[in-house]
C-alpha positions in Angstrom: -22.0 -152.3 -80.3 -25.7 -151.6 -80.5 -28.0 -151.4 -77.5 -29.8 -154.6 -78.4 -26.7 -156.7 -78.5 -25.6 -155.3 -75.1 -28.9 -156.4 -73.6 -28.5 -160.0 -74.6 -24.8 -160.4 -73.8 -24.0 -161.0 -70.2 -20.6 -160.8 -68.5 -19.0 -164.2 -67.9 -19.6 -164.0 -64.2 -23.4 -163.5 -64.6 -25.8 -166.3 -65.6 -27.7 -166.1 -68.8 -31.4 -165.8 -69.0 -31.5 -169.5 -70.1 -29.4 -170.5 -67.1 -31.8 -168.7 -64.8 -34.8 -170.3 -66.5 -33.3 -173.7 -66.0 -32.5 -173.1 -62.3 -36.0 -171.7 -61.7 -37.7 -174.6 -63.4 -35.6 -177.0 -61.3 -36.5 -175.2 -58.1 -40.2 -175.1 -59.0 -40.1 -178.9 -59.7 -38.5 -179.4 -56.3 -41.1 -177.2 -54.7 -44.0 -179.1 -56.3 -42.5 -182.4 -55.1 -42.0 -181.0 -51.6 -45.6 -179.7 -51.6 -47.0 -183.1 -52.4 -44.8 -184.7 -49.7 -46.0 -182.3 -47.1 -49.6 -183.0 -48.2 -49.0 -186.7 -47.8 -47.4 -186.6 -44.4 -50.0 -184.1 -43.0 -52.8 -186.3 -44.4 -51.2 -189.4 -42.8 -50.7 -187.6 -39.4 -54.3 -186.3 -39.3 -55.8 -189.7 -40.3 -53.7 -191.7 -37.8 -54.0 -189.2 -34.8 -57.5 -188.0 -35.3 -58.6 -184.4 -35.4 -58.3 -183.6 -31.6 -54.7 -184.8 -31.2 -53.6 -183.6 -34.7 -54.8 -180.1 -34.1 -53.7 -179.9 -30.5 -50.3 -181.6 -30.8 -49.2 -181.3 -34.4 -50.9 -178.4 -36.1 -50.5 -176.1 -33.2 -46.8 -177.0 -32.7 -46.1 -176.4 -36.4 -48.2 -173.2 -36.5 -50.5 -174.6 -39.2 -53.8 -172.9 -39.2 -57.1 -174.9 -39.4 -57.8 -173.3 -42.8 -54.4 -174.4 -44.1 -55.1 -178.0 -42.9 -58.4 -177.8 -44.8 -56.7 -176.7 -48.0 -54.1 -179.5 -47.6 -56.8 -182.1 -47.0 -58.7 -181.0 -50.1 -55.5 -181.6 -52.1 -54.9 -185.0 -50.5 -58.6 -186.0 -50.9 -58.6 -185.3 -54.7 -57.4 -188.5 -56.3 -57.2 -187.0 -59.8 -54.8 -184.3 -58.5 -52.7 -186.7 -56.5 -52.5 -189.4 -59.3 -51.6 -186.8 -61.9 -49.1 -184.8 -59.8 -46.3 -185.6 -62.2 -48.3 -184.1 -65.1 -48.9 -180.8 -63.2 -46.7 -178.0 -64.5 -43.9 -176.9 -62.1 -45.4 -173.4 -62.0 -48.6 -174.8 -60.5 
C-alpha cells in the first residue's frame, strides 16, 4: 500500500474529509442564521427601548460593548445585506 492511498483512506470509525466538509458547511449555515437572528433581536430591542435603557439594561447585562452594538446596527441597517442574507456564503 503506497503512502498516497493511506492518506486518503480513513479507518471506519473516523469521518472522511467529505463528511467533515458537510458537517462544517452545515454548522456555518446555522451560524449565519443565528447571526442574523441576533442582529434582528438586538435591533428590535434597541429600537423599542431606546439607547439609554438598551445600553444600561440590556447591553450591559449581556456584556455587549457599544462597539459591538454599532457593528450589529450597521448590519441591521443595511437593507441589501439583510434582504440577501440567504445568498451570502456560509463562510461569510
